[in-house]
N, C-alpha and C positions, 0 to 999 in steps of 0.2 A: 310510462311505457304504452307507445301506440300496440292499436290490437286492430289486427289483418282481418277480418273479420270475412268467410268467403259467400257472398253474394250471387244470386241469378241471374245470364243477362238474360233478356227478353227475347223469343221466338215464340215465333206461330206455325201447328205441325197436327197435321192427324195421325194416328196408325188405327187401321183394324188391328182387331186382338181377339180372336177367338174365342168366345165362355165358352168353360166349364163348369155346367153346376146342373138344374134345375129351372125348364122352361117354364114358361107362367102358365096363364090359361087359357090361352089361344096357342096350340100343341104346332097351329108350321108354321107359327112363324122363327127365322131363327136370330138369335140375338147376340153381340160381340161387344166386348171390350174393346175402350178407342180409349187412346191418352192423348190427351190434351193440354196444352201449356197456361199453369199461374202466373200473370202477367206479373211484375212491379214492375215497379221505374219510378224514381227519388232524387231528389236533389238536400245539399246540405249548407247553408246561407250561412252567412255572417252580418250584421248587425248594419252592415253598410250596403248589402244587395248581395256583394261578388260570391259564385260562385264556391262552395270549400270540398262539398265531391259529392260523386253523382255516382249513386249507383241503377245499373241494370240486375234481374234474375228470372232463373222463371223453377217454381215449382210442376214437376206432372199431377194431372188432374186421369183422374179414372172415372169414366164416364160408361154405358148403356145405351146401346143403342142394337133397337129403337127404343123412346125413355120409358123407366119402368115405375107402376107405380111404390108406391110405399106403402101401400096398405095391404098390398095382396101375399096373400097367404104362400101359393106357387111361387113369390118372387125371390121368398128370404133368402137362402142359395144367395143368388148374386147379386146380391143388395147388402148382403153382409163383406161379402166379398169387396165390391167399392167401398162401403164404408169403414173399411179396415185401412186400406192405403190412404183413403183420404185424410182419412183422423190424421195420418201419423202425420203425413205432407205439410195437416195448418197448423201444425206443431210446429216441426221444424220451421218452415211460415213466418211462425208468433217470435223464436227466436229468435232466426235474422230477420229482422224488421227492431229487435229489440234490442240484438250487437250493434244497428243499426245507428239508431240513433245515442250509444254510446260514443259510438266511432264521430260522429257529428261533434259530441260534444270537445275529443279530441281535439279533430278539425281547428274547433275554434281554439284553444286552449296553443296550438301550432299557427296559428294564424296572427295570431295577436301578436304572437315573439318574431315571424316576419313580416311585422308591417312596423312594426318597430324598430327596426335592426335594420330598413330598406332593400330588405331582400327582397328576389320574386317568386308572388305564389304560384302551385303551380296544381290546379284543381286535381283531387285522390279520385282515385278510380276502384270500384268495388264490382265482379262484374261471373261470373260465371252461365258458362255456354252448353243446354243438353243439345246432343245425338241425340239420332233415332235410335229408336227403345228397339230389342231386339228380343225377340219370344217364336216360342217353340211351341209343333202341334202337341208336344205336353204338358202346356199349362206353366214353363217359366216367361217369366217377363222383366226382363235385364235393362235399366235404365243407364248411363254415364256421364255422368255433366262435368266440363271439365272449368277450373275456376281460375279467375287473374285478382288479383290484388296489388295495387299502390300506396302508397302513403306518406310517397315525396322520398325513401330511405336511399341508398346507395342501386338497387333493383329489390325489379315488382317481384312477389310472392308468386307460387302457382300452386295448385290444388286439385281436388278432385271430389265428386262425390258418388256412391255407388250403390243405386238398390237393384238386388234381388226376388219376386214375389213371385209367390204362388199361387195362379188362380183360379187352380181350384179347392183351396182348402182357403184361401183370405189369409196366408203366414210369408211375411219380411221371414230373408233364412239367409246362415252363415254355408259354407265349403263344409264345416262338420255334421250339419244337417242331412250331405247330401251323400255320407259313410260314416260306416259301424267301424272304421280303422283308422279314426285318422292318422295315426303319427308314418305310416304308411299312403297314405294321400299325400300327407307334407314333402314325408320326403319324395314319392317323384317325384309331386311340384319342381322341389327345390333342384334338386337335377340335372333335372332339363330345364331350369331357369340355370342355373350356375354352368350348365355348358353354351348355352344359350351369351354371357355374358361373354366367356373366355373364346367361342368362335368369332366376337362382335370385339374381340381386344379391348372393352373401353373397364377392362377389370382395373391398373393404373388409375383410372382416374376416379376409382370410388376408395372407403373408408378402407383399413388395413380390413378388420374386422363383416365385411361387408359380408363376408359367404358364414354368418353366426348366425345374424337377418335375415340370410333368405331363406336356411335352413327351418328356422324357425317360421318364418313368413310377417318376420315382426310387421305391425302398424297394416298390412299389407291388408287392400282388398280386391276382391275375386267379380270379377263382373263373367257372360257368355257372350258367343257370338258362333258364330255359322263355321269358327276357325276352330274358335276351342277354346279354353277356360284362361282371357285376360283378366292378371294376376298383375297392381301397379303398385310403387310402393312410393311415400309422401317423397317430398324434396325433404332432404338429410337424414336417411333413415338409411342411405345405401354410401352415397358419396354429398360432396356437399353440394351449394347454391350450380353451378357449371357442372354438373351429373345434369340436371333438369328433374324432369321425374320420368322417371322410367317404370316402364310395363314391356310383359312378356307376355305369348299369347302360350299357352302350353298345350297338343293337341288329344283332341279329346283318346285316343285311342293309347296316350301315357296314362293319363290315369283312371280311364275305363276298370282296369279289377280290379282298384280300391274302393269303390263307388257301389254304395248301396243300390237296391231294387227302384228303393222311389231316387236318388235323385235319377238313377236311366231314366227309366220314366217318365222326367221331368225336362229330360236331356235327349229322348227318344234318340238314345245309343242301344 
């Protein structure tokens, strides 16, 4: 069976993010977090030199500007926030590279069959594009990346990745961290999403049990932007491939009353 690996499309970008933490030994210096891209691009080839697969992907990398010393005790808070983020991204990067190796092996087997059958070979593609990150004055960093993978099937696979990170405490977040009443939070978000599905008239193209998946937020990934909480559902959760990747914006006023003080502070609500 072919394995479709979600790798990342390379881009170049820098975004200044306000640092929340202790300053260094230079009290007049203002430090910022900056998100840059960790770019990786590679190809897999057959023994005859034919290109079998081309991948481009990126992962976010967190830097501190101006650069800080690893040895500065006063810098410990900011350094810990940066290092925790980058260590997790490094783990994901290594995982993606390992999976790319497996995908290359599968492509070689497919190419052998195609060659012996006299068929044309079409290069596999595996990409992911990271969008500009969103950051609040309260210290929330939210990043979204859209993925595309084609390995010779009837249609490509579309996917995404989402990361929410607390720049104050240096930890990755789930939506459950932002509420003390998960049921109320999930219900408020689900009701808004179901209302949008009705308004847009797309229910007929979804699975019969789509409402249950929405109410459970099954496999959904939330992220945040200036308009509200964006809830993204992978393919085949709410509907068939033709339905595509479905995402819905839940306005902050819809969930504000179900959030805890920690969540409101991060989002400046």
